[in-house]
C-alpha positions as CSV (number, residue, x, y, z in Angstrom):
1,M,0.0,-0.1,0.0
2,N,2.8,2.3,0.7
3,S,4.4,1.8,-2.4
4,V,1.0,2.5,-4.4
5,I,0.6,5.7,-2.6
6,A,4.3,6.7,-3.2
7,V,3.9,6.4,-6.6
8,M,0.6,8.2,-6.6
9,V,2.4,10.9,-4.9
10,V,5.3,11.1,-7.3
11,Y,2.6,11.2,-10.5
12,L,0.6,13.9,-8.7
13,G,3.8,15.8,-8.4
14,L,4.4,15.6,-12.1
15,L,0.9,16.7,-12.9
16,V,1.4,19.8,-10.5
17,G,4.8,20.7,-12.3
18,F,3.3,20.5,-15.7
19,A,0.4,22.7,-14.6
20,I,2.5,25.5,-13.2
21,W,5.0,25.5,-16.2
22,S,2.0,25.9,-18.2
23,R,0.3,28.8,-16.5
24,K,1.8,31.6,-18.8
25,E,-0.2,30.3,-21.9
26,T,-3.7,30.6,-20.0
27,H,-3.8,34.4,-20.0
28,S,-5.8,34.6,-23.3
29,L,-8.7,32.1,-25.0
30,K,-6.1,30.7,-27.6
31,G,-3.7,30.1,-25.1
32,F,-6.0,28.5,-22.6
33,Y,-8.2,26.5,-25.0
34,L,-5.4,25.8,-27.6
35,A,-2.0,26.1,-26.2
36,G,-1.6,29.0,-28.7
37,K,-1.3,26.9,-31.3
38,K,2.2,25.8,-30.9
39,L,2.3,22.3,-30.0
40,P,4.8,19.8,-31.3
41,Y,3.9,17.0,-33.5
42,W,4.6,14.2,-30.8
43,V,2.7,16.1,-28.1
44,V,-0.1,16.4,-30.5
45,A,0.0,12.5,-31.6
46,F,0.3,11.2,-27.9
47,S,-2.5,13.8,-26.6
48,T,-4.8,12.9,-29.4
49,N,-4.8,9.2,-28.5
50,A,-4.8,9.6,-24.8
51,T,-7.8,12.1,-24.9
52,G,-9.5,9.6,-27.3
53,E,-9.4,6.5,-25.3
54,S,-9.9,7.5,-21.8
55,G,-10.9,5.3,-19.0
56,W,-13.0,3.0,-21.0
57,L,-9.7,1.7,-22.7
58,L,-8.4,0.1,-19.5
59,L,-11.5,-0.7,-17.8
60,G,-14.3,-1.0,-20.5
61,L,-12.4,-2.5,-23.4
62,T,-10.2,-4.9,-21.1
63,G,-13.8,-5.7,-19.8
64,M,-15.0,-6.0,-23.4
65,G,-12.2,-8.5,-24.0
66,Y,-13.0,-10.5,-20.7
67,A,-16.7,-10.8,-21.3
68,V,-16.6,-11.7,-25.3
69,G,-13.1,-12.9,-26.0
70,A,-11.6,-12.7,-29.3
71,Q,-14.6,-11.2,-30.8
72,A,-13.4,-7.7,-29.4
73,Y,-10.8,-7.5,-31.9
74,W,-13.2,-6.2,-34.1
75,V,-13.1,-3.0,-31.8
76,V,-9.4,-2.8,-32.6
77,I,-9.9,-2.9,-36.3
78,G,-12.7,-0.1,-35.9
79,E,-10.5,2.1,-33.9
80,I,-7.5,2.0,-36.1
81,L,-9.6,2.7,-39.3
82,G,-11.2,5.6,-37.2
83,I,-8.3,7.4,-36.2
84,A,-6.5,6.6,-39.6
85,G,-9.5,8.3,-41.3
86,S,-9.5,11.2,-39.1
87,W,-5.9,11.8,-39.6
88,W,-5.8,11.3,-43.1
89,L,-9.2,13.1,-44.3
90,I,-9.6,15.8,-41.6
91,S,-6.4,16.7,-39.9
92,R,-4.7,19.0,-42.8
93,R,-7.9,20.6,-44.1
94,L,-9.2,21.5,-40.7
95,K,-5.8,22.9,-39.5
96,R,-5.7,25.3,-42.6
97,L,-9.3,26.1,-42.1
98,S,-9.0,27.3,-38.4
99,D,-5.7,28.8,-39.0
100,E,-7.3,31.1,-41.9
101,H,-10.3,32.1,-39.8
102,D,-8.4,32.1,-36.5
103,S,-10.8,29.6,-35.2
104,I,-10.4,28.4,-31.4
105,T,-13.3,25.9,-31.1
106,V,-14.8,23.2,-33.7
107,P,-18.0,25.4,-34.0
108,D,-15.5,28.3,-34.8
109,A,-14.5,26.3,-37.7
110,L,-18.1,25.1,-38.5
111,A,-19.2,28.7,-38.5
112,A,-16.0,30.2,-40.6
113,K,-17.2,30.2,-44.0
114,F,-20.8,31.6,-42.9
115,Q,-21.8,34.8,-41.8
116,D,-24.2,32.8,-39.4
117,R,-26.1,36.2,-38.4
118,W,-28.4,34.2,-35.9
119,H,-25.5,31.9,-34.4
120,L,-27.7,29.0,-35.2
121,I,-24.4,27.0,-36.3
122,R,-22.8,27.8,-32.8
123,G,-26.2,27.4,-30.7
124,V,-26.9,24.0,-32.0
125,A,-22.9,22.9,-31.5
126,V,-22.8,24.6,-28.0
127,I,-25.9,22.4,-26.9
128,I,-24.9,19.0,-28.4
129,I,-21.4,19.6,-26.8
130,L,-22.7,20.4,-23.2
131,S,-25.3,17.7,-23.3
132,M,-23.0,14.6,-24.3
133,V,-19.9,16.3,-22.3
134,T,-22.1,15.9,-19.2
135,V,-22.3,12.5,-19.9
136,Y,-18.7,11.9,-20.9
137,V,-17.3,13.6,-18.0
138,T,-19.5,11.5,-15.8
139,A,-18.1,8.4,-17.3
140,Q,-14.6,9.4,-16.3
141,M,-15.6,10.1,-12.8
142,V,-17.4,6.9,-12.6
143,A,-14.1,5.2,-13.8
144,S,-11.8,6.9,-11.2
145,G,-14.2,5.7,-8.5
146,K,-13.9,2.2,-10.0
147,A,-10.1,2.3,-10.3
148,L,-9.4,3.6,-7.1
149,D,-11.7,1.2,-5.4
150,G,-10.1,-1.7,-7.2
151,F,-6.7,-0.7,-6.6
152,L,-6.9,0.9,-3.1
153,G,-10.1,-0.4,-1.6
154,I,-11.3,3.5,-1.5
155,P,-14.9,3.7,-1.2
156,Y,-16.4,4.1,-4.9
157,E,-17.8,7.5,-4.1
158,W,-14.5,9.0,-2.6
159,G,-12.7,7.5,-5.2
160,V,-15.0,9.8,-7.5
161,V,-14.1,13.1,-5.7
162,A,-10.4,12.2,-5.2
163,G,-9.7,11.5,-8.9
164,S,-12.2,14.5,-10.1
165,V,-10.4,17.1,-7.6
166,I,-7.1,16.0,-9.5
167,I,-8.2,16.5,-13.0
168,I,-10.2,19.9,-12.2
169,A,-7.1,21.3,-10.2
170,Y,-4.2,20.8,-13.0
171,T,-6.8,21.6,-16.1
172,F,-7.7,25.0,-14.2
173,I,-4.2,26.2,-13.6
174,G,-2.6,25.0,-17.0
175,G,-5.1,24.9,-19.6
176,H,-4.7,23.0,-23.0
177,K,-0.6,23.1,-22.7
178,A,-0.8,21.5,-19.4
179,V,-3.3,18.9,-20.6
180,S,-1.5,17.9,-23.7
181,Y,2.0,17.7,-22.0
182,T,0.4,15.6,-19.3
183,D,-1.5,13.5,-22.0
184,V,2.4,13.0,-23.2
185,L,3.2,11.5,-19.7
186,Q,-0.2,9.7,-19.4
187,G,0.0,8.3,-23.1
188,V,3.6,6.7,-22.7
189,L,2.4,5.2,-19.4
190,M,-0.7,3.7,-21.2
191,F,1.4,2.4,-23.7
192,L,3.8,0.9,-21.5
193,G,1.0,-0.7,-19.6
194,L,-0.8,-2.1,-22.4
195,L,2.6,-3.6,-23.8
196,F,3.8,-5.3,-20.8
197,V,0.5,-6.3,-18.8
198,P,-0.7,-8.7,-21.5
199,I,2.6,-10.3,-22.0
200,V,2.9,-11.0,-18.4
201,A,-0.5,-12.3,-17.9
202,I,-0.2,-14.6,-21.1
203,N,3.1,-15.9,-19.4
204,A,0.8,-16.7,-16.1
205,A,-1.6,-18.2,-17.8
206,G,0.7,-20.8,-19.3
207,G,1.0,-19.3,-22.8
208,W,-1.3,-18.1,-25.7
209,D,-2.2,-21.9,-26.6
210,A,-3.3,-22.7,-23.1
211,I,-5.6,-19.6,-22.9
212,M,-7.3,-20.5,-25.9
213,A,-7.8,-24.2,-24.7
214,T,-9.2,-22.7,-21.5
215,L,-11.7,-20.3,-23.1
216,A,-12.7,-23.1,-25.6
217,A,-13.6,-25.5,-22.9
218,E,-16.0,-22.8,-21.6
219,D,-17.3,-21.3,-24.9
220,S,-15.6,-22.0,-28.0
221,G,-17.0,-18.4,-29.3
222,L,-14.5,-16.8,-27.0
223,T,-11.6,-18.1,-29.1
224,D,-12.5,-17.1,-32.6
225,M,-13.2,-13.4,-33.6
226,F,-15.4,-14.8,-36.7
227,S,-17.6,-16.7,-34.3
228,L,-19.6,-13.6,-34.2
229,T,-20.7,-14.1,-37.5
230,S,-21.6,-17.6,-37.4
231,S,-25.1,-16.6,-36.5
232,G,-25.8,-15.0,-40.1
233,F,-26.8,-11.3,-40.4
234,P,-27.4,-10.5,-36.5
235,G,-23.7,-11.7,-36.1
236,W,-22.7,-9.3,-38.9
237,I,-24.4,-6.5,-37.5
238,A,-22.9,-6.9,-34.3
239,A,-19.5,-7.1,-36.2
240,A,-20.2,-3.8,-37.8
241,S,-21.4,-2.3,-34.4
242,F,-17.6,-3.4,-32.8
243,V,-15.7,-1.9,-36.1
244,G,-18.5,1.3,-36.0
245,I,-17.0,2.0,-32.6
246,G,-14.1,3.9,-34.7
247,L,-16.3,6.0,-36.6
248,P,-16.8,8.8,-34.1
249,F,-13.0,9.6,-34.3
250,L,-14.3,11.7,-37.7
251,G,-15.9,14.0,-35.4
252,V,-15.5,14.2,-31.6
253,P,-14.5,17.5,-31.1
254,Q,-12.0,17.0,-28.1
255,L,-9.9,15.4,-30.8
256,L,-10.5,17.6,-33.5
257,V,-8.9,20.5,-31.6
258,R,-5.9,18.6,-31.2
259,Y,-5.2,19.2,-35.0
260,M,-5.9,22.8,-34.3
261,S,-3.2,23.2,-32.0
262,I,-0.3,22.0,-33.9
263,R,2.2,24.4,-34.6
264,E,2.8,23.7,-38.2
265,E,0.6,21.8,-40.8
266,E,3.3,20.0,-42.1
267,E,4.0,18.3,-38.7
268,L,0.5,16.6,-38.9
269,K,2.2,13.9,-41.2
270,K,4.3,12.9,-38.6
271,A,2.1,13.0,-36.2
272,R,-0.6,10.7,-37.6
273,W,2.0,7.9,-38.2
274,V,2.7,7.8,-34.4
275,S,-0.9,8.3,-33.7
276,V,-1.9,4.9,-35.5
277,I,1.0,2.8,-34.1
278,V,0.5,4.1,-30.6
279,L,-3.3,3.4,-30.8
280,F,-2.8,-0.2,-32.2
281,V,-0.7,-1.1,-29.3
282,F,-3.5,0.4,-26.9
283,T,-6.4,-1.2,-28.3
284,F,-4.8,-4.9,-29.0
285,G,-3.2,-4.7,-25.9
286,A,-6.1,-4.0,-23.9
287,V,-8.2,-6.7,-25.5
288,T,-5.4,-9.3,-25.1
289,A,-5.5,-8.6,-21.4
290,G,-8.9,-9.0,-21.0
291,I,-8.7,-12.5,-22.8
292,A,-5.7,-13.5,-20.6
293,G,-7.4,-12.3,-17.6
294,R,-10.5,-14.3,-18.4
295,A,-8.4,-17.7,-17.9
296,L,-6.7,-16.6,-15.0
297,F,-9.4,-15.3,-13.2
298,P,-12.9,-16.7,-14.5
299,G,-16.3,-15.7,-13.2
300,L,-15.8,-11.7,-12.2
301,A,-19.1,-10.2,-11.2
302,D,-17.6,-7.0,-12.9
303,P,-15.7,-7.7,-16.1
304,E,-14.6,-4.0,-16.0
305,Q,-12.3,-5.1,-12.6
306,I,-10.0,-7.1,-14.8
307,F,-7.2,-4.9,-15.3
308,P,-7.1,-3.8,-11.6
309,M,-7.2,-7.5,-10.6
310,L,-4.2,-8.4,-13.0
311,S,-2.4,-5.5,-11.6
312,S,-2.7,-6.3,-8.3
313,E,-2.5,-10.2,-8.6
314,L,0.4,-10.5,-11.1
315,F,2.6,-7.6,-10.0
316,S,4.6,-6.3,-6.8
317,P,3.2,-3.6,-5.2
318,L,5.3,-1.3,-6.7
319,V,4.4,-2.1,-10.1
320,A,0.7,-2.3,-9.2
321,G,1.2,1.1,-8.2
322,I,2.5,2.1,-11.3
323,L,-0.5,0.3,-12.9
324,L,-3.0,2.3,-10.9
325,V,-1.2,5.4,-12.0
326,I,-2.0,4.2,-15.6
327,V,-5.8,3.6,-15.1
328,I,-5.7,6.9,-13.4
329,S,-4.0,8.4,-16.6
330,A,-6.5,7.0,-18.9
331,I,-9.2,8.7,-17.2
332,M,-7.4,12.1,-16.5
333,S,-6.3,12.1,-20.2
334,T,-9.8,12.3,-21.6
335,A,-11.6,13.9,-18.6
336,D,-9.4,17.0,-18.7
337,S,-10.0,17.7,-22.4
338,L,-13.7,17.1,-22.1
339,L,-13.6,19.9,-19.1
340,L,-11.9,22.2,-21.6
341,L,-14.1,21.6,-24.4
342,A,-17.4,22.4,-22.4
343,S,-15.9,25.5,-21.1
344,S,-14.7,26.8,-24.5
345,A,-18.3,26.3,-25.6
346,V,-19.8,28.4,-22.6
347,V,-17.2,31.0,-23.0
348,R,-15.9,31.5,-26.6
349,D,-18.9,30.3,-28.3
350,T,-21.6,31.3,-26.1
351,M,-20.4,34.2,-24.0
352,Q,-18.1,35.8,-26.5
353,K,-19.8,35.1,-30.0
354,I,-23.3,34.1,-29.5
355,M,-23.8,37.0,-26.6
356,G,-21.2,39.4,-27.7
357,S,-19.6,39.7,-24.4
358,T,-17.3,42.9,-24.2
359,K,-15.0,41.5,-21.7
360,S,-11.2,41.4,-22.5
361,D,-9.5,38.0,-23.7
362,H,-7.8,37.7,-20.3
363,Q,-11.1,38.3,-18.4
364,L,-13.0,35.7,-20.5
365,A,-10.1,33.2,-20.2
366,V,-10.4,33.8,-16.2
367,F,-14.1,33.2,-16.5
368,G,-13.3,29.9,-18.5
369,K,-11.3,28.6,-15.5
370,V,-14.2,29.2,-13.3
371,V,-16.5,27.3,-15.9
372,T,-14.0,24.5,-16.0
373,I,-14.6,23.8,-12.1
374,L,-18.2,24.1,-12.3
375,I,-18.6,21.7,-15.1
376,G,-16.2,19.2,-12.9
377,V,-18.2,19.5,-9.7
378,A,-21.4,18.8,-12.0
379,G,-19.7,15.5,-13.3
380,I,-18.9,14.4,-9.8
381,A,-22.6,15.0,-8.5
382,V,-23.9,13.2,-11.5
383,A,-21.3,9.9,-10.9
384,W,-21.5,9.8,-6.9
385,D,-24.4,7.4,-7.1
386,D,-24.3,6.1,-10.6
387,Q,-21.9,3.1,-11.3
388,R,-23.1,2.2,-14.9
389,K,-21.0,0.3,-17.1
390,I,-17.9,2.5,-18.4
391,F,-18.5,0.8,-21.6
392,D,-22.1,1.8,-22.5
393,F,-21.7,5.2,-20.6
394,V,-18.8,6.4,-23.1
395,L,-20.1,4.8,-26.2
396,Y,-23.5,6.7,-25.8
397,A,-21.5,10.2,-25.4
398,W,-19.0,9.2,-28.0
399,S,-21.2,8.3,-30.9
400,G,-23.6,11.1,-30.3
401,L,-20.7,13.5,-30.6
402,G,-19.2,11.9,-33.4
403,A,-22.3,11.8,-35.5
404,A,-23.2,15.3,-34.9
405,F,-19.8,16.7,-36.2
406,G,-18.2,14.4,-38.2
407,P,-20.4,14.0,-41.4
408,T,-21.1,17.8,-41.4
409,L,-17.5,18.6,-41.1
410,L,-16.5,16.5,-43.9
411,C,-19.2,17.8,-46.2
412,L,-17.8,21.2,-45.1
413,L,-14.2,20.2,-45.9
414,Y,-14.8,18.4,-49.2
415,Y,-18.2,19.5,-50.6
416,K,-17.9,23.1,-51.6
417,K,-21.4,23.4,-52.1
418,T,-22.4,22.8,-48.6
419,T,-24.7,25.4,-47.0
420,W,-25.4,27.3,-43.9
421,A,-28.4,25.2,-43.5
422,G,-27.1,22.2,-44.5
423,V,-24.4,22.2,-41.4
424,I,-27.2,22.9,-39.2
425,A,-29.3,20.0,-40.4
426,G,-26.6,17.8,-40.4
427,M,-25.7,18.4,-36.8
428,I,-29.2,18.1,-35.9
429,A,-29.9,14.8,-37.9
430,G,-26.6,12.9,-36.7
431,F,-27.1,14.0,-33.1
432,A,-30.7,13.4,-32.9
433,T,-30.6,10.0,-35.0
434,S,-27.8,8.8,-32.6
435,I,-29.7,9.5,-29.6
436,I,-33.2,8.2,-30.8
437,W,-31.6,4.9,-32.2
438,V,-30.5,4.2,-28.8
439,E,-33.7,4.6,-27.3
440,Q,-36.2,3.4,-29.9
441,F,-34.4,1.0,-32.3
442,K,-31.4,-0.3,-31.1
443,A,-33.0,-3.4,-29.4
444,E,-35.1,-4.1,-32.4
445,T,-32.0,-4.1,-35.0
446,Y,-29.7,-6.2,-33.3
447,D,-28.1,-3.7,-31.0
448,L,-26.7,-1.7,-34.2
449,Y,-24.3,0.7,-32.8
450,E,-25.8,4.2,-33.1
451,A,-23.2,6.0,-34.6
452,I,-23.6,4.1,-38.2
453,P,-27.5,5.4,-38.7
454,G,-26.2,8.6,-37.0
455,F,-23.5,9.1,-39.8
456,I,-25.7,8.1,-42.4
457,A,-28.6,10.4,-41.2
458,G,-25.9,13.3,-40.9
459,F,-24.6,12.9,-44.3
460,V,-28.2,12.9,-45.8
461,A,-29.1,15.7,-44.2
462,T,-26.5,17.8,-45.0
463,F,-26.6,16.9,-48.8
464,V,-30.3,17.3,-49.1
465,V,-30.8,20.5,-47.1
466,S,-27.8,21.9,-48.9
467,A,-29.1,21.2,-52.2
468,L,-32.4,22.6,-51.4
469,T,-30.9,25.9,-50.1
470,R,-28.1,26.3,-52.6
471,R,-29.5,29.5,-54.1
472,E,-29.5,31.3,-50.9
473,S,-26.5,33.6,-49.8
474,K,-23.8,32.2,-47.9
475,G,-24.7,34.5,-45.0
476,G,-27.6,32.1,-43.8
477,G,-30.0,33.5,-41.0
């Protein structure tokens, strides 16, 4: 226990150091929310991956590997395709657009080519961001409670508070620069953890062949990723849904702002290769650890506790402490970015742009810090008594954000005839379809992942409404 605490203290000291070092960049909106657009490629690459994965990687995805075995490798395929598509299709064009129009947020970029006199693009975007970030932040608070409970035996509720206070504090002090550089530390720790934990777990279980034999004796479907498709059409729907989990990489704004924050457009070429390779290790390692964990510790009531179980049972207290830090890192690396995303939606898009605040840039940056604290406290309140599965919780928000912004942004970047009304229609259709699908249709469609119909609806709405409104002026409103 003392070793675990010592590792945590050292780690927290590093986070405080990054936050203090980054304070100078937080006195303007561009500095607080985008680190002044001065980040090097390797920071952006690691920050993108660490932000995209969150607590669901080490708790949710390992839990999925534990629950469904090799079938979870479909998620790995989907995530790699999704992140690669985001880097190759979106990053350079979005960076160029944001620099040309001095954009700080994704709603900034969406509204850049239109006058948007009524601020409807921003208004719709802000509503979507705030509603989904509330769910998403709550998921990270839940993950921190589960992690500290699993490793240290801290009661869930106090684990939520402890993890959340740390995240809020360094985000408040250091802004996007602190968040991005801590993401590098967190990303490296996640990389090492998901490289070595599966190796040790496989060795402890007697090797991969022994694991497969153990799982096959329990359920042959656990050893073959294509066993999912043996049931015919429903199975292929399930496989498509697992792959579709990578689709929102094309639209979630907490990742897209990373592309906007890089110092030079040309550096995106190097960043994308680093990002794809690292993400493969992340996702493949998480699923493999879960599969090995099922062979070692069958019958867990909560599959999402398998990574803490592997860490505490297979490693010394010192290494277990490091692995606890890795889990906390995964949670923090997403939660901090979500806090900044929601804060920027309130301060930059709502106060400064929609409401026309006359406060100075510095005053707005200070207010942004206050809003960051308030949003974090709200997340704690919601998570306090809600221990839903992290995997389901995150996917709900992940798909809602991705479907709202992915299709519309792709159309804006590649389809010159996209109109002001088309952008608004695409955001609403993608978001609404994703949410309604979960509530009304998912159970009746073999659990088809909501981002798939959400993306389809977003593209159709953007194209159709743009075609119908093409004769109108670019101004909109």
